N, C-alpha and C positions, 0 to 999 in steps of 0.2 A: 531572390535570386538564389535555387539552389540545387540545379543542375550545369553543366558545363563539363565540353569535349574533352577538353585540355584537364594533364594531368597533374597540372600545376599551378596553380589557383591562389588568389587570398580576397578577402572582402574588406571592405571596410567596415566600422565600429561599428557593433549591430545590438544594439541594446538600447530603450528608453525606457523615461518612466510610465510606470504604471498605475491609475488607481487600482488601493484597493476592494471597496465596492464591486468591479468592476472584471474581478482576474477569472472565475466561473461561477457554474450553476449554483454554488454554494456561500460564493464570497458576500452577496446583500446581508445574508443573515449572519454572516460569520463575523463579519466588521457592520454592524449594522450601531455599532458605539462612536463611528466615525458620522464625522456630520453632512449633509450632501452638500452644501458651498465650501467650494474650494477658498476663499477667504476667511477661512476660519483658525482662528489663532492656533487648531490642531494640524491644520492640512499638510505643514511641511511633515507629520507622521501617515500622510494619508496613503502614500506614494512608497512603491516601489520596482528596483529596475528588474527590469526583463528580458532579454534577447530577444529581440525580434527577429531573428534567423535563426533556424533551429538547428542549421548546423555550423558554428561558427566556435569562435574563442570563447566569445564571451558565452556557452552553451556549458563549456567544458568546465570554466566558472561554476556556473550557475548548480551545477549536478556536483557540488562540494570536491573539486579537484582543489588543491593551491595555483595559486597563478604559475609556479615556474615548472608544475606538472602541465598543466593547460598548454602552457608554452609550448613545452616537449611534444607534447602529443599532436598540438598544432602543426605546427613543424611537422610530426611525421605525416601527418592526415595530409596537409597543401603537396609533398613532394613525396608522394607514391612513387613507388614501384613500375616500370610498366611492367614486368614480370608477374604474374599471380592472379589474385580475382579483382577485380576493378572494386570501385567503392559504388555506394549507391546514386554519388552526382557522377558518376560518368554517363556515356552511352551506354543503354542495354546493347550486349551482345550474345546476350541470351546464355550468358555463362553465371557464373560465382557470382555476388556481388555481395562486398561488404557492408551492413548496417551503420549506422554512425553509432548507434547505442552499443551495438556487439564491440565496435572497433573499441571504445572506451573499455568496458567491461574485460573486452580479452586483454587486455594490457595487465589487467590483476592476476589475472590465472598464474603465469609462473613464477611468482612474487612468493615469503615468506607467509605463511597462517600460521595461528592459534585458537584451540582452544579453550587453555587454560585461565585458570583461576588468576592471574595477575594481569593486571591492569598495565603495567611495565611490557609485558609481551606485546600485549594488544596495540598499547601506543606506538611501540618498535616497528607493526605490521601498518597500520594503516599512515605511518610516517613511510613506508616503504613505498606504500600504494601509492601519494604523492596527494593523500585526504588533506585537507584544508585542514588547523589548527579547531575552527569552530564549530566544527562539522566533529571534526575527530572527541570532541568536552560531550556531544550532543546524546551519540553512539556510546561511549561510555559515563554519562550519567547515573552517577549509583542508584537514583530509584528503579531504575531498569535492567539490575543488574543481575537477577534472575533469571527473569526472559532470555536479556542476552548471550548468558551461556547456555543458552538453548541451540544456539548455533553457532559456528566458527566466524573470526574478523574476518576473515572472505565473503561469508557471507552478505554476516550484517555490512559491509562495505559497499560489495552489488547490488543490496537489493537497494539502499539510499539510494544510489545513482539513479539506479532501473528507478525506483519511485517518482525523484524530481525529474526525471529526465519525460516522464509518462504525463505528469501532473504539467509539466512545459508545453507537452503536445494539448492538454488538456485545456488550456488556457488557450492556445491560441485558437485552437478550433472554437469555442467558444469566442474570441471574437471574430472571428469570420461571420458568425453566426448573429453575433449582434449587428455587424457593420451592414450586412442583407436586410435584417428588419429596419437599424436605421434608414436606408437609402430606401425600402420599399415604401415608409412612412411619408418617407420626403418627397415621396415620387406619384402620393394618392393628391388628386385633387384636392385643392385646399390644403393640401402640406404646406409642414414650413420647413423648405430644405436650408434655411439662412445658417441654422447652426450645424448641419451637416457641410457645408458648401465651406466656410470658412475655417474649418475643424480640417479637412482634406489640404485647404490650400494652403495652413500655416505647416503642413507637415507633422499636425502631432499624432505621434506614436504610429507610424507602420503597418500596427498589429490593427489595426480599427481605431474608430471614434468609440466606440462601444471600452475600449480600454481606457483611453487617455483623460473624459471630462468627466465628473459627476452629470444629475439632470438637477432644473431647479429645484429649489430649496421645497420639503414637504413634499416630493416629489420619489414615486419607488425607482431607484435606479434597474436599468436593463437590466442585468443578472439578476434582479430580485423578479423580473414579469420574466425573464427566461425559463428560471428555476421554480416556477409557479408555474407556468405550462409543461415542466420536464417529467413523465411518468415517473412514479416511483421514489424519487427523492422528495423526501416529505420537507415544508416548509418548516418544521420545530426542528430542536436539537437533542440531540439523542438524552439529554439531561432536563428535557422541558416534561410538559403533564402527559404530552401523549407519548412521548419516550418510554417513560416508564411503566406508563400502561402497558404498552408493546411487552412487557418483561412477561407477563404473567395472561395466560388467557385456557380459561377453564376447557376441558375437552379437549384441548390441542398439546402436545409437547414442541416448545419455543425455540428456536436454534438459532445462534450468534456465531459472529464472521465480523472483528474488523480487520477493513484493509483500507488503504488511499483509493481515492475515487480515480485516480485516472489512471488507476490499470484493470479498473470495471468498464471502462467507457464502450459503450456498445452493449449493455444488460439493458437497457432500454431503448430501444429506435424510436423514430420522432410519432410513433404513431400507436405509443403506448406498450409495443409488445416485447414480449421478454425474452432473451437469448441467454439460457440458465448456463450455457458452456461459457459464458468469460466469470463464472465464479469456478471455474476449476483449477485443484492444484497439481502444480508437475512431480513427476517421479525426482526420485527416492524420496519413499512420504513412508509413514510410518506403516499402512499397509499395503505398499506397495513398494515395489525396487523397479518397474518399467511404465507403469498405467498411468494415468491423471484420472483421480478421483477428486468428488466430491465433500471436504472437510468445513464441519460444523462444530460449534462445540455446543455442547448442553449449558455452561456457565458461563453466564454474561459476564462477569467477572475477567475472564478472561478474555474475551472479545473487547472489553474496555483497558487491558494491558494492553494488549495489542495495537491498538488503535492511540491509545495515548503514547505510546514508544514511536511507532509512525509518526505524531502530530510533534513529537521534541525533535525526530533527523531532519522533518520537512521545511521547506522553504517556502513558500508559500500554497504549497498543494493542501487540496480539498481531502481529510478521510472520513473515513466513513463508518457506520454500522452496520451490516446490513442481518436484520431478524427474521425469518422465515419459521412461520407456524401449520404445523401441520397436524390435523386431525389425529386425536388417540386411534377412532376409529378403522383408518389407515393403517398404521399401525402394524395394529391387532390382526390386518388382515394379511400381513406377511407370514409365513411359516418357513419352517428349516427345508431346505437351503438357501431359502431367498432372504433370509436372516440370521445371522449370526454376530455372538453374541463373546467379546475375548478381554478380559482382566486382570492387571495386577494382582496377586502374585503368580498368576499360572505361567507355566511353561512354556504354554503353548504360544501364549500374549511373549515373552524374551525373546522365543525364538523366530517369530512372525517377522516381529521389529529388526532385530538382528540381522534378520535373512534381508529385510525389505531395504533397508536404511546400508547396506553395504552390497547391495543387487547381487545374493548368492540366491543358484535357484529354491526354489519353492518346494519342498516333499510334497509326493500327494497327498499327508494326509493335513495340506496347510491350504491346499489349493480350493477349501468350501471355502474360505475369506476372499481370494481373488474372485469366485462366479457367484456371490454373494450380491443382491441389491442393496443390502442395507448392514454394514456391520458397527456393532456400539462397543468402544470399547474405550482401555485407559490411554489418556494420553503419555506422548513422551516425550521428553525435554532434554535430550541429549543430540548432540549433531551429528550427521553421517562420517564428520571429521573423529571424532572420538568412538565409535561404530566402531571402524575400521581398524584400531590401536584394540578392540576386543579381539582374542582368537575363541572364543566360544559364545554362545548367547546365555549359558552359566555364568559367564561372570557377569552380567549386568545385573544392577544392584537397586535397591529402590532411590537412588539418587537420579537413576533416570526417567523416573516420574513427572510430569505438572501436574503441581498439587494444588489445592485450595482452601482455605480455612472454613468450615462448616462446623458449628453449635461446639468451639472451641477446640475443635479435632482438625488436622489436617488429612485431607482424604486426596485420594486423584480424580484430577478434572477428565470430563469422561466427553469423548465424541461421536460423532453420528458423521461414518464413512459413506456415500453412496455409489455406487457405478459410475464411473465416467462411460460406459459405455451403452446401452440404447435402452434396454430395463431400466437402470439409474436413472437416468433424464425424465424415461417419461413417467414415472412415479413422481418426480419432483414436480414436469410439469404438471402431473394429474392433480396433485395434493400440496404443490407448497407454494405457484404459485400467483395464484388469488390474493395471498394472504401475505406477500415477500412486503416488507419495505422497507427503507435503505436513510437510515437517520445521520445526517450530521453530526460528527466530531468536531467543534469549533478549539479556537484558541484558548478561550475563555471554558469549556469543557475540562483540556488539560489540564488549568490551572485549578480548577475547581477539585480533578481527583489529586493533583498533588497535595494541597490544601489540608484534603480529605484523611482518614486514616487509611482508604481502600488500599493504595500501595504500602503499607504494611504489612499488608495479611501473605504478603511475595518475597518481602524482606526477611522476614522470619525465618522463611525456608531458610535461607543459606544461615543464619544464627544457628538454626538447630544443626547445620553439619558445620559447626564451626567457620566457616567461611565469612568472615566479617570483615577480609581487608578492602576499605575504603569505605565503608559504611558509618566508621563513627561521626563522620563531617555531616551527615544528616543531623546527627541530633537526636531524634525518635526513633531510631531504630531498634532498638531495647526493651519499646514502650509494650 
């Protein structure tokens, strides 16, 4: 029940307990430590509460809002004014309709914002947005402070909500798919439909039996079978032997991108064909103020950092690292103006990034970067919010760089940025798609990452800049 003609309506409680190994395409591997028998002593830890209706007050809480803010927004949604645009749940009048996710994030836009290195200011902003305390703690986790300060508080609040919402949609899609698979299996000649019929009769989780209960002892759950049949999503995680091996490929440049899985839905279709457009990053960004581009990092540690921060802020969402290998010969076939390089500390890098992030007009001398198929350059680490406070690109400093540790030195991280236009898409499809892999980054990878020294590579940059507020509690930041 997601569509109503009336402007004022309510829904009953719309949540249920879901089995963790049935959530999405990666859950069977992510939660493999959970036994398949619900009678196990650990069974109470094997379930999570999931909204069963996408547009509901329960979803508002699931995406990270406090109960008080969720109640406030749900009242506004269910008491929608007759004037102005309609909701996506209203009858289609061919006019503008407000999507539920846009309604949620839109309520944040007119509130305060900060990008300062002051956790108290961040906490005040997150409280103003109505973000739940546990989600605030995840956003403000000091392990990720260096990355967090690359964007504003408003950005991370929106990003967390959008990630969780996309993850919920992914869970519901996966459940419907498994429901059909179970129904088809039970409907075949000789198929046993007793379990399916019993589940439906007992009303186990409206999302479908594929989420509600595990299979028999020793069997692989349906989510595992679904992942096995999903092209491009690897069965092994990022830290596996195959994941580590994929980071190096002789004769190729290996590129990476850490992202939540829900927001790359559609990357592969049922037949395994790839839609590269799913990986586009929207503007404004480092090298474009108006156009969407394909951004990948040359440094897998950067992709790991983004993936770990996403996993820290997630509820049940799967996070992945995209791994793309491009032959050196393909890159060598590009020559100016098709390929451009722009690095810190050149004045061109400072000006291009400043103009793109503030959406200022691009002068003729810099338009070669907009027309290139591929631009290779340094990665910026300051939010649009901060760039707008800078009067001139000449004020851009080294603190605007995203850096990694190499052989005892701090060096700028490098990004490969492909045009979102036809030429860039064609290059990626021709030279990168056949070697594209997507590795799950499960909770166990986050725990291993936190237990290692990998996060200290980034914390040291804050120490260098004398930005150590809130880091002493980590205990190891100064090592």
